[in-house]
DOGU-812417 format. One record per residue (C-alpha): residue in three letters; z, y, x. Coordinates in nm, 3 decimals, m for minus. Each point is the difference from the previous one (the first is absolute). Layout:
<atoms>
{atom ala; {Z; Y; X}} ...
</atoms>
This chain:
<atoms>
{atom met; {m0.625; 1.399; 2.187}} {atom trp; {m0.191; 0.147; m0.320}} {atom leu; {m0.335; 0.204; 0.046}} {atom pro; {m0.132; 0.257; m0.219}} {atom gly; {m0.362; m0.193; m0.016}} {atom arg; {0.181; m0.318; m0.126}} {atom leu; {0.267; 0.204; m0.168}} {atom leu; {m0.304; 0.128; m0.228}} {atom ala; {m0.165; m0.349; m0.028}} {atom cys; {0.295; m0.157; m0.161}} {atom val; {0.071; 0.293; m0.263}} {atom phe; {m0.153; m0.149; m0.269}} {atom val; {0.169; m0.343; 0.009}} {atom gly; {0.249; 0.014; m0.290}} {atom leu; {0.356; m0.084; 0.011}} {atom phe; {0.222; 0.059; m0.311}} {atom val; {0.304; 0.258; 0.023}} {atom val; {0.313; m0.070; m0.208}} {atom pro; {0.235; 0.322; 0.020}} {atom ser; {0.361; m0.070; 0.137}} {atom leu; {0.246; m0.123; m0.227}} {atom ala; {0.288; 0.121; 0.192}} {atom ala; {0.131; 0.373; 0.078}} {atom gly; {0.291; 0.141; 0.213}} {atom phe; {0.186; 0.309; 0.026}} {atom pro; {0.286; 0.202; 0.113}} {atom ala; {0.266; 0.044; m0.265}} {atom ser; {0.279; 0.249; 0.084}} {atom ala; {0.044; 0.282; m0.248}} {atom ala; {0.335; 0.026; m0.225}} {atom leu; {m0.044; m0.117; m0.361}} {atom thr; {0.012; 0.337; m0.136}} {atom asp; {m0.076; m0.098; m0.376}} {atom glu; {m0.017; m0.302; m0.256}} {atom pro; {m0.289; m0.230; m0.040}} {atom thr; {m0.220; 0.037; m0.289}} {atom his; {m0.101; m0.378; m0.127}} {atom ala; {m0.237; 0.014; m0.245}} {atom glu; {m0.151; m0.291; m0.190}} {atom pro; {m0.323; m0.081; m0.042}} {atom thr; {m0.111; 0.071; m0.396}} {atom thr; {m0.117; m0.308; m0.191}} {atom ala; {m0.326; 0.128; m0.118}} {atom ala; {m0.358; m0.107; 0.198}} {atom leu; {m0.146; 0.271; 0.179}} {atom thr; {m0.364; 0.131; m0.053}} {atom arg; {m0.249; 0.227; 0.132}} {atom pro; {0.071; 0.315; 0.058}} {atom tyr; {0.252; m0.179; 0.267}} {atom thr; {0.324; 0.260; 0.001}} {atom thr; {0.289; m0.210; 0.103}} {atom leu; {0.064; m0.128; 0.338}} {atom met; {0.225; m0.323; m0.014}} {atom met; {0.222; m0.066; 0.287}} {atom lys; {0.278; m0.188; 0.089}} {atom ala; {0.207; 0.361; 0.019}} {atom gly; {m0.112; 0.048; m0.385}} {atom ala; {m0.296; 0.078; m0.232}} {atom phe; {m0.061; 0.364; 0.004}} {atom ala; {m0.365; 0.238; m0.057}} {atom ala; {m0.060; 0.092; 0.383}} {atom ala; {m0.186; 0.328; m0.117}} {atom arg; {0.300; 0.113; m0.171}} {atom asp; {0.338; m0.184; 0.037}} {atom val; {0.232; 0.055; 0.357}} {atom val; {0.027; m0.320; 0.169}} {atom pro; {0.296; m0.235; m0.110}} {atom phe; {0.173; m0.022; 0.274}} {atom pro; {0.245; 0.224; 0.223}} {atom arg; {m0.108; 0.276; 0.159}} {atom ser; {0.082; m0.157; 0.372}} {atom leu; {m0.273; m0.260; m0.062}} {atom arg; {m0.267; 0.239; m0.098}} {atom ser; {m0.266; 0.116; 0.268}} {atom gly; {m0.037; 0.342; m0.093}} {atom ser; {m0.185; 0.136; m0.296}} {atom asp; {m0.333; m0.048; 0.154}} {atom ala; {m0.221; m0.237; 0.142}} {atom ala; {m0.116; 0.202; 0.268}} {atom ser; {0.334; 0.084; 0.163}} {atom ala; {0.087; m0.354; 0.022}} {atom pro; {0.039; m0.188; 0.321}} {atom ala; {m0.254; m0.174; 0.161}} {atom ala; {0.102; m0.408; 0.067}} {atom ser; {m0.035; m0.179; 0.324}} {atom asp; {m0.369; m0.033; 0.006}} {atom gly; {m0.040; 0.411; m0.067}} {atom gln; {m0.088; m0.031; m0.348}} {atom val; {0.177; 0.157; m0.315}} {atom arg; {0.053; m0.200; m0.311}} {atom phe; {0.006; 0.101; m0.339}} {atom ile; {m0.085; m0.087; m0.392}} {atom leu; {m0.271; 0.094; m0.203}} {atom gln; {m0.037; m0.056; m0.325}} {atom phe; {m0.308; 0.017; m0.202}} {atom glu; {m0.054; 0.021; m0.390}} {atom gly; {m0.255; m0.211; 0.001}} {atom gly; {0.129; m0.260; 0.279}} {atom val; {m0.094; m0.110; 0.299}} {atom ser; {m0.338; m0.136; 0.052}} {atom pro; {m0.223; m0.080; 0.236}} {atom asp; {m0.219; 0.366; m0.024}} {atom val; {0.342; 0.192; 0.029}} {atom ile; {0.078; m0.227; 0.302}} {atom phe; {m0.325; 0.072; 0.163}} {atom arg; {m0.013; 0.360; m0.094}} {atom leu; {0.367; 0.080; 0.158}} {atom gly; {m0.127; m0.208; 0.309}} {atom gly; {m0.272; 0.261; 0.062}} {atom ala; {0.310; 0.277; 0.035}} {atom gly; {0.184; m0.232; 0.220}} {atom ile; {0.250; m0.178; m0.272}} {atom lys; {0.023; m0.336; 0.050}} {atom phe; {0.131; m0.234; m0.285}} {atom glu; {0.275; m0.237; 0.098}} {atom arg; {0.120; m0.157; m0.310}} {atom tyr; {0.026; 0.017; m0.411}} {atom leu; {0.280; 0.168; m0.200}} {atom pro; {0.048; m0.025; m0.353}} {atom glu; {m0.082; 0.186; m0.198}} {atom gly; {m0.375; 0.119; 0.143}} {atom ala; {0.153; 0.113; 0.314}} {atom met; {0.001; m0.086; 0.383}} {atom ile; {0.175; 0.014; 0.330}} {atom ala; {m0.284; 0.205; 0.238}} {atom ala; {0.013; 0.110; 0.352}} {atom ala; {m0.168; 0.249; 0.196}} {atom gln; {0.018; 0.169; 0.327}} {atom pro; {0.247; 0.326; m0.049}} {atom arg; {m0.331; 0.226; 0.032}} {atom asp; {m0.137; m0.205; m0.327}} {atom val; {0.263; m0.016; m0.218}} {atom pro; {m0.058; 0.187; m0.312}} {atom ser; {0.189; 0.334; m0.097}} {atom ser; {m0.024; m0.067; m0.355}} {atom ala; {m0.077; m0.295; m0.275}} {atom ala; {m0.304; 0.211; m0.115}} {atom met; {m0.156; 0.008; 0.353}} {atom val; {m0.055; m0.366; m0.031}} {atom gly; {m0.063; m0.021; m0.374}} {atom ala; {0.329; m0.158; m0.085}} {atom arg; {0.279; 0.015; m0.251}} {atom ala; {0.277; m0.007; 0.231}} {atom leu; {0.082; 0.035; 0.391}} {atom leu; {0.313; m0.089; 0.122}} {atom pro; {0.192; m0.048; 0.337}} {atom leu; {0.089; m0.408; 0.060}} {atom ser; {0.370; 0.081; 0.013}} {atom pro; {0.225; m0.237; 0.141}} {atom gly; {0.165; m0.020; m0.320}} {atom phe; {m0.303; m0.190; m0.097}} {atom lys; {0.015; m0.265; 0.232}} {atom ile; {0.356; m0.152; m0.033}} {atom asp; {0.154; m0.155; m0.293}} {atom pro; {0.236; 0.195; m0.200}} {atom gln; {0.286; m0.206; 0.075}} {atom leu; {m0.037; 0.091; 0.364}} {atom trp; {0.021; 0.416; m0.040}} {atom pro; {0.365; 0.019; 0.076}} {atom glu; {m0.074; m0.195; 0.335}} {atom ala; {m0.284; 0.161; 0.129}} {atom leu; {0.148; 0.341; m0.070}} {atom ala; {0.338; m0.100; 0.138}} {atom pro; {0.057; 0.154; 0.383}} {atom his; {m0.093; m0.236; 0.278}} {atom ala; {0.014; 0.047; 0.389}} {atom gly; {m0.400; m0.038; m0.003}} {atom pro; {m0.284; m0.078; m0.189}} {atom leu; {0.045; m0.259; m0.246}} {atom leu; {m0.349; m0.171; m0.042}} {atom leu; {m0.085; m0.212; m0.315}} {atom ser; {m0.237; m0.220; m0.070}} {atom val; {m0.096; 0.014; m0.350}} {atom leu; {m0.260; m0.048; m0.246}} {atom val; {m0.175; 0.338; m0.056}} {atom phe; {m0.010; m0.047; m0.375}} {atom asp; {0.214; m0.272; m0.147}} {atom thr; {0.108; m0.119; m0.384}} {atom pro; {0.203; 0.165; m0.262}} {atom arg; {0.280; m0.291; m0.105}} {atom pro; {m0.128; m0.302; m0.139}} {atom ser; {0.204; 0.049; m0.320}} {atom ala; {m0.195; 0.347; m0.070}} {atom ala; {m0.300; m0.213; 0.058}} {atom leu; {0.103; m0.241; m0.281}} {atom ala; {0.146; 0.264; m0.255}} {atom ala; {m0.337; 0.188; m0.004}} {atom his; {m0.143; m0.315; m0.134}} {atom gly; {0.306; m0.128; m0.237}} {atom leu; {0.109; m0.260; 0.200}} {atom gly; {0.392; m0.014; 0.142}} {atom ala; {0.093; m0.003; 0.323}} {atom glu; {0.111; m0.381; m0.064}} {atom thr; {m0.367; m0.120; m0.078}} {atom ser; {m0.137; m0.294; 0.186}} {atom phe; {m0.335; 0.060; 0.045}} {atom val; {m0.332; m0.113; 0.207}} {atom leu; {m0.191; 0.292; 0.194}} {atom val; {m0.384; m0.074; m0.011}} {atom cys; {m0.190; 0.230; 0.240}} {atom thr; {m0.349; 0.041; m0.049}} {atom asn; {m0.248; 0.119; 0.255}} {atom val; {m0.298; 0.287; m0.067}} {atom pro; {m0.215; m0.187; m0.200}} {atom tyr; {m0.317; 0.139; 0.130}} {atom asp; {0.094; m0.088; 0.413}} {atom ala; {m0.309; m0.095; 0.114}} {atom gly; {0.241; m0.212; 0.256}} {atom tyr; {0.036; m0.310; m0.257}} {atom glu; {m0.326; m0.212; 0.126}} {atom gly; {0.236; m0.125; 0.253}} {atom leu; {0.291; m0.021; m0.224}} {atom arg; {m0.108; m0.242; m0.244}} {atom thr; {0.174; m0.309; 0.158}} {atom ile; {0.206; m0.111; m0.304}} {atom phe; {m0.145; 0.176; m0.300}} {atom pro; {m0.360; 0.112; m0.068}} {atom ser; {0.129; 0.339; m0.055}} {atom met; {0.296; 0.220; 0.011}} {atom arg; {m0.066; 0.034; m0.402}} {atom asp; {0.014; m0.401; m0.043}} {atom trp; {0.322; 0.022; 0.241}} {atom leu; {0.167; 0.267; m0.216}} {atom ile; {m0.079; m0.157; m0.330}} {atom glu; {0.115; m0.348; 0.095}} {atom thr; {0.327; 0.109; 0.206}} {atom val; {0.140; 0.219; m0.331}} {atom lys; {m0.048; m0.311; m0.244}} {atom phe; {0.178; m0.227; 0.238}} {atom leu; {0.290; 0.231; 0.058}} {atom leu; {0.021; 0.063; m0.385}} {atom glu; {m0.025; m0.354; m0.102}} {atom arg; {0.212; m0.132; 0.274}} {atom ser; {0.283; 0.255; 0.063}} {atom lys; {0.221; 0.173; m0.229}} {atom ala; {m0.006; 0.335; 0.233}} {atom thr; {m0.158; 0.309; m0.086}} {atom val; {m0.333; 0.039; 0.167}} {atom ile; {m0.081; 0.359; 0.169}} {atom val; {m0.383; 0.009; 0.063}} {atom arg; {m0.013; 0.333; 0.200}} {atom ala; {m0.385; 0.132; 0.062}} {atom his; {m0.102; 0.155; 0.327}} {atom pro; {0.021; 0.340; m0.053}} {atom ala; {m0.355; 0.041; 0.132}} {atom glu; {m0.159; m0.188; m0.363}} {atom ala; {0.029; 0.380; m0.130}} {atom ala; {m0.201; 0.171; 0.285}} {atom his; {m0.296; 0.191; m0.147}} {atom trp; {m0.202; m0.192; 0.298}} {atom gly; {0.063; m0.338; m0.070}} {atom gly; {m0.093; m0.226; m0.246}} {atom arg; {0.093; m0.045; m0.319}} {atom glu; {0.199; m0.378; m0.011}} {atom arg; {0.343; 0.098; m0.109}} {atom ser; {0.245; m0.285; m0.037}} {atom glu; {0.165; 0.078; m0.301}} {atom asp; {m0.359; m0.045; m0.157}} {atom thr; {m0.061; m0.295; 0.181}} {atom leu; {0.342; m0.133; m0.140}} {atom arg; {m0.115; 0.121; m0.340}} {atom ala; {m0.329; m0.184; 0.005}} {atom ala; {0.170; m0.334; 0.089}} {atom gly; {0.222; m0.009; m0.305}} {atom ile; {0.306; 0.005; 0.184}} {atom asp; {0.320; 0.207; m0.190}} {atom ser; {0.342; m0.036; 0.071}} {atom asp; {0.315; 0.184; m0.094}} {atom arg; {0.122; m0.129; 0.364}} {atom leu; {m0.347; 0.152; 0.159}} {atom val; {0.017; 0.352; 0.105}} {atom val; {m0.322; 0.173; 0.126}} {atom met; {0.039; 0.284; 0.227}} {atom pro; {m0.335; 0.172; 0.022}} {atom ala; {m0.122; 0.200; 0.328}} {atom glu; {0.096; 0.321; m0.149}} {atom thr; {0.323; m0.102; m0.051}} {atom gln; {0.301; 0.187; 0.127}} {atom val; {0.193; m0.238; 0.190}} {atom asn; {0.029; m0.067; 0.361}} {atom thr; {m0.067; m0.345; 0.084}} {atom tyr; {0.293; m0.062; 0.279}} {atom ala; {0.231; 0.040; m0.253}} {atom leu; {m0.136; m0.290; m0.190}} {atom met; {m0.026; m0.230; 0.304}} {atom glu; {0.384; 0.084; 0.081}} {atom ala; {0.100; m0.115; m0.378}} {atom cys; {m0.236; m0.282; m0.050}} {atom arg; {0.061; m0.395; 0.039}} {atom phe; {m0.314; m0.052; 0.185}} {atom gly; {m0.339; 0.114; 0.023}} {atom val; {m0.391; m0.098; m0.074}} {atom val; {m0.245; 0.159; 0.182}} {atom phe; {m0.394; m0.124; 0.045}} {atom ser; {m0.008; 0.168; 0.372}} {atom ser; {0.168; 0.322; m0.044}} {atom thr; {0.191; 0.183; 0.309}} {atom thr; {0.280; m0.018; m0.263}} {atom gly; {0.058; m0.301; 0.019}} {atom leu; {0.074; 0.024; 0.352}} {atom glu; {0.243; 0.291; m0.053}} {atom met; {0.188; m0.205; m0.272}} {atom ser; {0.065; m0.236; 0.279}} {atom met; {0.137; 0.266; 0.159}} {atom leu; {0.229; 0.062; m0.222}} {atom gly; {0.109; m0.370; m0.042}} {atom arg; {m0.187; m0.093; m0.265}} {atom pro; {m0.198; m0.322; m0.044}} {atom val; {m0.346; 0.072; m0.074}} {atom leu; {m0.317; m0.237; m0.110}} {atom val; {m0.309; 0.120; 0.161}} {atom gly; {m0.302; m0.145; m0.207}} {atom thr; {m0.259; m0.004; 0.314}} {atom his; {0.019; m0.017; 0.372}} {atom ala; {0.074; 0.345; 0.107}} {atom tyr; {0.068; 0.142; 0.350}} {atom tyr; {0.377; 0.001; m0.047}} {atom thr; {0.033; m0.339; m0.154}} {atom arg; {0.028; m0.343; 0.137}} {atom arg; {0.293; 0.156; 0.275}} {atom gly; {0.299; m0.118; m0.131}} {atom phe; {0.108; 0.278; m0.231}} {atom thr; {m0.194; m0.023; m0.297}} {atom val; {m0.052; m0.306; m0.291}} {atom asp; {m0.353; m0.161; 0.057}} {atom ala; {m0.259; m0.200; m0.136}} {atom val; {m0.261; m0.229; 0.130}} {atom asp; {m0.202; m0.012; m0.332}} {atom arg; {0.042; 0.064; m0.398}} {atom glu; {0.185; m0.316; m0.083}} {atom his; {0.254; 0.090; 0.270}} {atom tyr; {0.020; 0.368; m0.086}} {atom phe; {0.124; m0.104; m0.319}} {atom val; {0.255; m0.244; 0.168}} {atom gln; {0.151; 0.277; 0.201}} {atom leu; {0.009; 0.208; m0.303}} {atom gly; {0.193; m0.240; m0.210}} {atom arg; {0.246; m0.016; 0.308}} {atom leu; {0.049; 0.362; m0.004}} {atom cys; {0.046; 0.001; m0.380}} {atom asp; {0.275; m0.242; 0.005}} {atom asp; {0.192; 0.109; 0.283}} {atom ala; {0.194; 0.267; m0.163}} {atom gly; {0.160; 0.134; 0.320}} {atom ser; {m0.248; m0.030; 0.256}} {atom thr; {0.013; 0.299; 0.298}} {atom leu; {m0.165; m0.039; 0.339}} {atom asp; {0.219; m0.102; 0.274}} {atom ala; {0.109; 0.276; 0.239}} {atom glu; {m0.254; m0.119; 0.279}} {atom ala; {m0.312; m0.033; m0.189}} {atom thr; {0.094; 0.342; m0.114}} {atom arg; {0.035; 0.142; 0.315}} {atom gln; {m0.336; m0.165; 0.107}} {atom ala; {m0.193; 0.180; m0.284}} {atom gln; {0.162; 0.326; 0.114}} {atom leu; {m0.102; m0.076; 0.341}} {atom phe; {m0.367; m0.079; m0.081}} {atom his; {m0.048; 0.286; m0.192}} {atom phe; {0.127; 0.209; 0.305}} {atom ile; {m0.220; m0.165; 0.226}} {atom leu; {m0.274; 0.031; m0.232}} {atom his; {0.034; 0.366; m0.062}} {atom cys; {0.122; 0.118; 0.296}} {atom val; {m0.155; m0.193; 0.258}} {atom met; {m0.293; m0.129; m0.061}} {atom gln; {m0.163; 0.257; m0.217}} {atom trp; {m0.118; 0.271; 0.254}} {atom pro; {m0.106; 0.393; m0.087}} {atom tyr; {m0.344; 0.019; m0.008}} {atom pro; {m0.162; 0.340; m0.152}} {atom tyr; {m0.293; m0.180; m0.171}} {atom asp; {0.127; m0.255; m0.228}} {atom lys; {m0.154; 0.144; m0.311}} {atom pro; {m0.349; 0.127; 0.005}} {atom ser; {0.045; 0.336; m0.134}} {atom ser; {0.236; 0.027; 0.279}} {atom ile; {m0.314; 0.051; 0.261}} {atom lys; {m0.143; 0.246; m0.213}} {atom ala; {0.288; 0.202; m0.031}} {atom val; {0.084; 0.003; 0.381}} {atom gly; {m0.304; m0.120; 0.191}} {atom pro; {0.077; m0.113; 0.358}} {atom ala; {m0.113; 0.240; 0.233}} {atom thr; {0.271; 0.226; m0.218}} {atom leu; {0.214; m0.244; 0.024}} {atom leu; {0.012; m0.054; 0.378}} {atom ala; {0.035; 0.403; 0.042}} {atom ser; {0.308; 0.002; m0.201}} {atom pro; {0.360; m0.065; 0.090}} {atom asp; {m0.004; m0.326; m0.281}} {atom ile; {m0.181; m0.207; 0.262}} {atom ala; {0.293; m0.040; 0.173}} {atom arg; {0.141; m0.228; m0.255}} {atom tyr; {m0.318; m0.230; 0.007}} {atom val; {m0.035; m0.056; 0.375}} {atom asp; {0.205; m0.365; 0.019}} {atom thr; {m0.175; m0.092; m0.294}} {atom leu; {m0.371; 0.064; 0.159}} {atom asp; {0.147; m0.079; 0.322}} {atom val; {0.090; m0.349; m0.074}} {atom leu; {m0.344; m0.034; m0.242}} {atom thr; {m0.205; 0.008; 0.320}} {atom met; {0.195; m0.262; 0.194}} {atom thr; {m0.129; m0.299; 0.056}} {atom arg; {0.246; m0.344; m0.113}} {atom glu; {0.086; m0.035; 0.376}} {atom glu; {0.127; 0.370; 0.018}} {atom trp; {0.187; m0.006; m0.315}} {atom gln; {0.166; m0.337; 0.110}} {atom gly; {0.122; 0.174; 0.315}} {atom arg; {0.076; 0.312; m0.148}} {atom ala; {0.181; m0.024; m0.375}} {atom leu; {0.332; 0.008; 0.096}} {atom glu; {m0.059; 0.338; 0.181}} {atom tyr; {m0.146; 0.139; m0.338}} {atom leu; {0.259; m0.159; m0.241}} {atom ala; {0.339; 0.066; 0.246}} {atom ala; {0.243; 0.149; m0.184}} {atom ser; {0.043; 0.217; 0.290}} {atom arg; {m0.316; 0.192; m0.004}} {atom pro; {m0.093; 0.249; m0.279}} {atom ser; {m0.259; m0.178; m0.206}} {atom his; {m0.091; m0.070; m0.391}} {atom ile; {0.312; m0.217; m0.010}} {atom thr; {0.241; 0.255; 0.105}} {atom glu; {m0.142; 0.294; m0.202}} {atom gln; {0.004; m0.184; m0.314}} {atom leu; {0.375; m0.077; 0.058}} {atom thr; {0.093; 0.359; 0.090}} {atom arg; {m0.214; 0.141; m0.232}} 
</atoms>
């Protein structure tokens, strides 16, 4: 049993929280108007951010009507949107200058939590109903709109979601997914039939690289050597998708396109998509022959989509049966050569399922909600304030488990992880 004294002793222990990937909602309304499909524009966006890129379509969030049927809208304002099962309202905020740590910290002080980034310059936010802003201006945003059901599902599922049903229709879906692969390729002068290898970089200034230099001395060396090999060894187009955070003003100045240019790498078959490029990487994953990553989570996500992916280091998701792994530099290029020679390779169904299961366990089971995963969080809401607020209920299980001995946890683990008991797992599945 958790005790307040023991609870306070562990509020400074850090656990990383990844917001839920799943969203569910009841759908029973009739389809009363035709959906509008807005294709993404081909030009890369720059500040000030004005266009919101969602699978439902691209639109100016501060000016345009959301591009889906009225029956899939949550109303005209976020403040009147219904709360989810955790008692919080989720909504979208867009900022002209983008979402920075300073913006997230300032919102936290107003009771508004950051959940995930959206392109371009936007985020999904969560707050108790009393803390939901009534206008964008209240929080210095360019646009504020409810996280309507239409944003949560693929446009192809809209008719099914709106068809009459005897009871609620629960859909487990990505809150934000991808445009069509053909649209992503066409935006960069490539046909839908283009055979290409997708190379996804990490954030160049990530402080965690020290433990990732198991095969290459740096991500820069990995990128240069990998792209050179692919251009020389295969006839496929090579798409290098730079991490979007390369453009972040609080980050470093190292850019993937500059790294390749400085190395003298140039080819008609090389397409470099800088951080600002208006493209959703998931669309590229769906269409690529295979992927190559340093340690990016995109490697796990490509495996979930049934794509073979070679990883340039020993990452947390490698050596589990669904990635192509290497023990050293020589073995890495042997593996890369095999992928180049195997034109139609895909992951088998069992390996794909294992990747999906690993992702679920990692994000929905192993990562428990914790209020202080970032230093700014404890500055925004101190322990005394948190303990006196209704929000503390969400973290009781986490704090309880943190104070247990190994023996206590081994004896009670199944109690905390049971599907029949409300927990962080059932919360994520039903959110």
